[in-house]
C-alpha positions, 0 to 999 in steps of 0.5 A: 500500500502507498501513502496515496491509498490511505483514506483519512479517518478510516485507514489504520496501520499497525505500527511505525514500521507500516508507516515507513513502508507506505512512505517507501522507507526513510529515517526515523526521529523520536521527539522528546514529547513522544512524537515520532517522525518518519522522514521519507524521500518524498514526504514526512509522517508524524505520529502523535498521541491521542491526547489534549496536552498543550506541551506536546504535538497533537491534534488541537481542533477540528482543523488544526494540528500542532508540532511542538519543538525543539526539532532538528533543523533538517526536520523543520525545513520539511514543514515550515515554508523554506525557500532556497535559490535553485541553480536555475535562479528560481526560488524553490520551496523545499517543504514536503507533504506532512502526513498525520497519524494518531495512536488510538486503541486499534493502531495508527489512525491516518488523519490526512495531511498537515499544511502550513498554507494560510492557517499556519503560524510558527513560533521561533526563538532561534529554533522552532517552538511551535508550528500550528498547521491546518489539518486536511481534511478537518475532523468531525466532532465524533472523530475529534473526541477520539483523537483529542479526548477531553478530560471532563475531570480537569480542574477549573478555577471557581467564581468565588471572587463574585462574592467580593466583587460588589464590596471590594473590586480589588479583592475580586480582581486578585482572586480572579487573576490568581485562579485564571492565570495559574500558569504562563503556558510557556508564554513570556513572563511579565517583569514589573519594575519601578514606576516612572512616576513619583508617589504611591499608585492607586491601590487597584493599579498597584495590586494589578502590577503585583499580580502581573509580575511573573505571570504572562503578559496577558494579565495586563492585556493584549488588545486594550493594554494596561501600561507597565509601570515604567511606561506610566506618565502624568499628562501635563494638561490634566495632571492625570496619570495615563495608565492604559491604551486602546488597541489601535493606539488612538485612545487612552485612559487616565486617572487622578493620582490623589485618590485611592479609587479614582474616576477613570477618564477616556480620551479619544485622540481622533480627528475630534478629540474628546475626553469622557468619564468611564462608568466604573471607577478604577477598581471596577474598570480594572476588574472588567479589564482582566475579565475582558482580556481573559476572554479574548486572549484565552488559549481555548476560545469560542468566537461567533461569526457572521451572520451574527447570533440572533438575540433569542439564542443568547439565553441558551449561551448564558444559561447557568452563567453568572453576570459579572457586576461590572459596567461596559466601557463608555464607548461600548454604550452599554451594549456588552455584558460579561458572564462567568462560570468556573473556568469560563468568561463569556462576552455578549455584545449586542451588534443591533437590538436583534443580533449579538456577537459572542466571545468566550474564553476558557482555561480548559476545553471542558468549560466550552462543551455546553456550547457544542450543540448551540445553533451558532456560527463559530469563526473559532471553536476550541471546545 
């Protein structure tokens, strides 16, 4: 049998030697995470475990497979876009097809090919750290549960912080961050240094910096971002402390330094510049911020797509969830609400009175499972 004769999601080979046989020979490389690569003359095969474990290679979602390094350069060249100048003067792509097999109870199940066209993202730090590739064809739900089984007993951070949220927003923020951001997941750690302004910082901001130190950078944000202490500055015109920026760089947030829990002022630096007060004071603003960033930067996400979800289905999305007691940002005009459950933050935004957009972030896939059967169009779904 040749590799071309294998049928995705159906063909099962007995062991690694059979994989080498269908590739018509080739050397073998055993990665540190247990993944086996077979390097044939015309193609590469990768054999991964049926698991849901971020530090190792494997199927991540219905249409994604991850290759986790470090790996030898000769192997990386086979999978990552790599062009060299041919003697003819043309640039030639030296990649080879990558075939994916998963170890299941019956043997090695053939899944199809992994492509780095379009979907692929590679993280490099002198060597390959992780390569996310497109799995072709995509797996259906039943197959996904076999090749990437979900641990329904995986621990999830609780929502006890809700009890403090109405009386002490800083305590609520502390409890949420310590539960949600328990690991850096290999991402760059945030190193907090001295502040660039004189005098003590407001309590909520000082506590957020304490929580961020040593955790990954998403604690401070990836889209709407809280500045690091060395980036803080006092705006000469107002005397207010500028502590945050919007994702497009044309708006900022500032507060007074003299108060323990000051008001927050939003400034739009567009054509018609203006400044308005946010509905929440700093402690509530930062609690809302860490919740929003948790949902939008989570490793496991569910993001709806167009056509937008009808407002009538939102009751199903938020069933069993608690609404976080924080108000929307001024520019959001009250259109969005944050709902939470153990290991889950869900943002529901009303695009119109009849349509909604849903963004959900989770600490583990199991927290997204209740959304599997919902009648929503998902642009991204990691459950």
